[in-house]
SEPA-830659 format. One record per residue (C-alpha): residue in one letter; z, y, x. Coordinates in steps of 0.25 Angstrom, whole numbers, padded with zeros to 4 digits, always signed. Each point is the difference from the previous one (the first is absolute). Layout:
! SEPA-830659
aZYX...
//
This chain:
! SEPA-830659
x+0000+0000+0000x-0005+0013+0007x+0004+0010-0010x+0012+0009+0005x+0010+0003-0011x+0006+0011+0009x-0013+0008-0002x+0004+0002-0015x+0014+0006+0002x+0008+0011+0008x+0014-0006-0003x+0002-0015-0003x+0011-0010-0002x+0014+0005-0004x-0003+0014+0007x-0007+0003-0013x+0013+0000-0008x+0005+0012-0008x+0011+0006+0009x+0013-0005-0004x+0006+0014-0004x-0012+0003-0009x+0001-0014-0006x+0015+0002-0003x-0002+0013-0007x-0011-0006-0009x+0009-0011-0004x+0013+0007-0002x-0004+0006-0014x-0004-0013-0006x+0009-0007-0009x+0007-0013+0006x-0003-0013-0006x+0012-0006-0007x+0000-0015-0003x+0011-0010+0002x-0009-0010+0008x-0005+0011+0009x+0008-0003+0013x-0008+0009+0009x-0008+0012-0004x-0004+0013+0006x+0013+0006+0002x+0002-0004+0014x-0015+0000+0004x+0001-0014+0004x-0011-0009+0005x-0003-0007-0014x+0005+0000-0014x+0008-0012-0005x+0001-0005-0014x+0009-0012-0004x-0006-0010-0009x+0012-0009-0001x+0013-0002+0007x-0006-0008+0012x-0014+0007+0001x-0005+0014+0002x-0014+0005+0003x-0003+0010+0011x-0011+0009-0003x-0007+0009+0010x-0014+0006+0003x-0006+0007+0013x-0014+0004+0003x-0007+0009+0010x-0013+0005+0007x-0005-0008+0013x+0009-0001+0012x-0010-0007+0008x-0015-0002+0002x-0001-0015-0004x+0000-0003-0015x+0006-0014+0001x+0012+0006+0009x+0001+0012-0009x+0002-0010-0012x+0011-0008+0008x+0008+0012+0004x-0001+0007-0014x+0005-0013-0006x+0011-0003+0010x+0005+0014-0003x+0001-0002-0015x+0006-0014+0001x+0011+0006+0010x+0007+0007-0011x+0003-0013-0007x+0006-0006+0013x+0008+0012+0003x+0007-0002-0013x+0003-0015+0004x-0010-0005-0010x-0011-0011+0000x-0015+0004-0003x-0005-0006-0013x-0013+0007-0004x-0009+0012+0004x-0010+0009-0007x-0011+0006+0009x-0001+0016-0001x-0014+0004+0004x-0006+0014+0001x-0014-0002+0006x-0013+0008+0001x-0010-0011-0004x-0012+0009+0002x+0004+0005+0014x+0006-0013+0007x-0006-0014+0000x+0007-0009-0010x+0001-0010+0012x+0011+0010+0005x+0008-0001-0013x-0001-0015+0001x+0006+0000+0014x+0011+0009-0005x+0004-0009-0011x-0001-0012+0008x+0010+0006+0010x+0009+0003-0011x-0001-0014-0006x+0003-0007+0013x+0013+0008+0002x+0004-0002-0015x-0002-0015+0003x+0008+0001+0013x+0011+0006-0008x+0000-0012-0009x-0005+0008-0012x-0012+0000-0009x-0010+0011-0003x-0002+0000-0015x-0010+0011-0002x-0001+0015+0002x-0007+0013-0004x-0011+0007+0007x-0006+0014-0002x-0011+0008+0007x+0007+0010+0009x-0003+0006+0014x+0007-0001+0010x+0003-0015-0001x+0014-0004-0003x+0007-0014-0001x+0013-0006-0003x+0008-0009-0009x+0009+0000-0012x+0010-0011+0003x+0010-0008-0008x+0011-0008+0007x+0013-0007-0004x+0014+0001+0005x+0014-0005-0005x+0007+0012-0007x+0012-0002+0009x-0008+0000+0013x-0008+0013-0001x-0001+0008+0013x+0000+0015-0003x-0002+0012+0009x+0014+0005-0006x+0010-0010+0004x+0002+0003+0015x+0015-0002+0004x+0008+0007+0010x+0001-0008+0013x-0014-0007-0003x-0010-0001+0012x-0014+0005-0002x-0011-0009+0004x-0015+0003+0001x-0010-0012-0001x-0013+0007+0005x-0003+0010+0011x-0004+0014-0005x-0013+0009+0004x-0011-0006-0009x-0003+0014-0006x-0001+0007+0014x-0009-0012+0005x-0009+0001-0012x-0001+0015+0002x-0003-0002+0015x-0011-0010-0003x-0007+0009-0009x-0001+0011+0011x-0003-0010+0011x+0012+0001+0008x+0008-0013-0004x-0002-0012+0010x-0007-0011-0008x+0010-0011+0004x+0011+0009-0005x-0007+0003-0013x-0003-0015-0003x+0015-0002+0002x+0003+0010-0011x-0010-0007-0009x+0006-0013+0002x+0014+0006-0003x-0005+0006-0013x-0006-0014-0004x+0013-0007+0002x+0007-0004-0013x+0015+0004-0001x+0002-0014-0008x+0008-0006+0011x+0009+0012+0001x+0003+0000-0015x+0004-0015+0000x+0009+0002+0012x+0007+0012-0006x+0003-0009-0012x+0006-0011+0010x+0009+0010+0006x+0005+0007-0013x-0007+0013+0002x+0002+0010-0011x-0007+0012+0005x-0014+0002+0006x-0013+0007-0001x-0014+0000+0006x-0005+0011+0009x-0013+0006-0005x-0005+0014-0003x+0013+0008+0002x+0002-0006+0014x+0013-0006+0005x+0008+0012-0002x-0005+0003-0014x+0003-0014-0005x+0014+0001+0008x+0003+0012-0008x-0003-0006-0013x+0009-0012+0004x+0011+0009+0004x+0000+0009-0012x-0001-0012-0010x+0012-0006+0006x+0008+0012+0002x+0001-0003+0015x-0004+0006+0013x-0011-0008+0009x+0001+0002+0015x-0012-0004+0008x-0001-0001+0015x-0015+0003+0003x+0001-0007+0014x+0002-0013-0008x-0012+0002-0009x-0012-0009+0003x-0013+0007+0002x-0014-0005+0001x-0007+0001+0013x-0008+0013+0002x+0007+0007-0011x+0009+0008+0008x-0011+0005+0010x-0009+0004-0012x+0012+0009-0005x+0001+0006+0014x-0015+0003-0001x+0003+0008-0013x-0006-0011-0009x+0010+0002-0011x-0005-0002-0015x+0003+0011-0010x+0008-0011-0008x+0010+0001+0011x+0002+0015-0003x+0001-0003-0015x+0011-0010+0003x+0007+0009+0009x+0000+0010-0011x+0006-0010-0010x+0011-0006+0010x+0004+0013+0008x+0010+0006-0011x+0008-0014+0000x-0001-0003+0015x+0008+0003+0012x-0008-0002+0013x+0006-0001+0013x-0003+0012+0009x-0005-0009+0011x-0009-0008-0009x-0014-0002+0006x-0010+0007-0008x-0011-0010+0001x+0010-0011-0005x+0004+0009-0012x-0014+0001-0004x-0001-0015+0001x+0012-0002-0009x-0008+0009-0010x-0013-0007+0001x-0006-0005-0013x+0000-0015+0001x-0010-0009-0007x+0006-0014-0003x+0012+0003+0008x+0012-0009+0003x+0012-0002-0008x+0012+0009+0003x+0012-0009-0003x+0015+0004-0002x+0008-0013+0004x+0015-0003+0002x+0003+0002+0015x+0006-0014+0001x-0013-0006-0004x-0010+0009+0007x-0002-0008+0013x-0003-0013-0008x-0009+0007-0009x-0007+0007+0011x-0002-0014+0007x-0006-0006-0013x-0010+0012-0001x-0005-0001+0014x-0002-0015-0002x-0006+0002-0014x-0011+0008+0004x+0006+0014+0003x+0001-0001+0016x+0002+0015+0001x+0011+0002-0010x+0012+0008+0005x+0013+0006-0003x-0003+0015-0002x+0012+0007-0006x+0013-0001-0008x+0005+0004-0014x+0012+0009+0000x+0008+0008-0010x-0007+0011-0007x+0000+0013+0009x-0006+0013-0001x-0014-0006+0003x-0007-0011-0007x-0006-0005+0013x+0005+0002+0015x-0011-0002+0011x+0003-0001+0014
//
């Protein structure tokens, strides 16, 4: 397939999200959904909604789609699907079904490109042990793709972004820097080996991480996507009424990403994330600027950010590394609520 999907867009992947502060303003005036069986709604801006069907079964509902983040249609389908499926895993659920969401300019791009995108998504849903049951397609330019996903979870074992406990340790399962490497590739500055590593990271499912969280009794986690590590950490801190402290020196970073920031390759999404995070953050005076921008980098199909009891952290970290997350690392801790939602050193 020789059609370059990146030729159709200026911003792709989760960098295309509406800025977090603007989204919050748009949602704050809407009435809340009240139902006895609605276990997780929009109040905490969690990864998915959760609705109880019976005492031992709840469904997890989520959706995500975006413009191309890479040139190859098949890889784009894989990444977009992995990103959408991740929200179910972040809630501790198992994937059941998925619906394709397709926006595609049928008169401008060969239909073979659409077939490759859908095949990439289908393969990832199958890898997640789910079933594609249909979808919806409209003619639109530029192309966009994603999934509406339904999963299952026991109502007593839901993992949310609002249950981090004081004394917990914070674990990140994937390195950051995908947004910066994608931007560097677009302008011809990213090393091809480093860019391919970023693509492989984005294609990796968070399924193993979700199952391991359940094994270790985790009750609070989120996945890192368009609002960057700090944006999602802030939401977790505010949701749980705690302060999250992150040690930037311990955060795993994709090869080449730091050097691109040093060169000035900083996507505009990073500045939007800073605008959202800054009022609730306290940055150490000696925090490296390049690392600060990496912590704000909009991730596409990023890793899980897990709050786990300190006495279980080492064993869980070992399980994650053996289970397909070799770069998983302890990156911080949860402390009692202070003046700031997040503290970054």
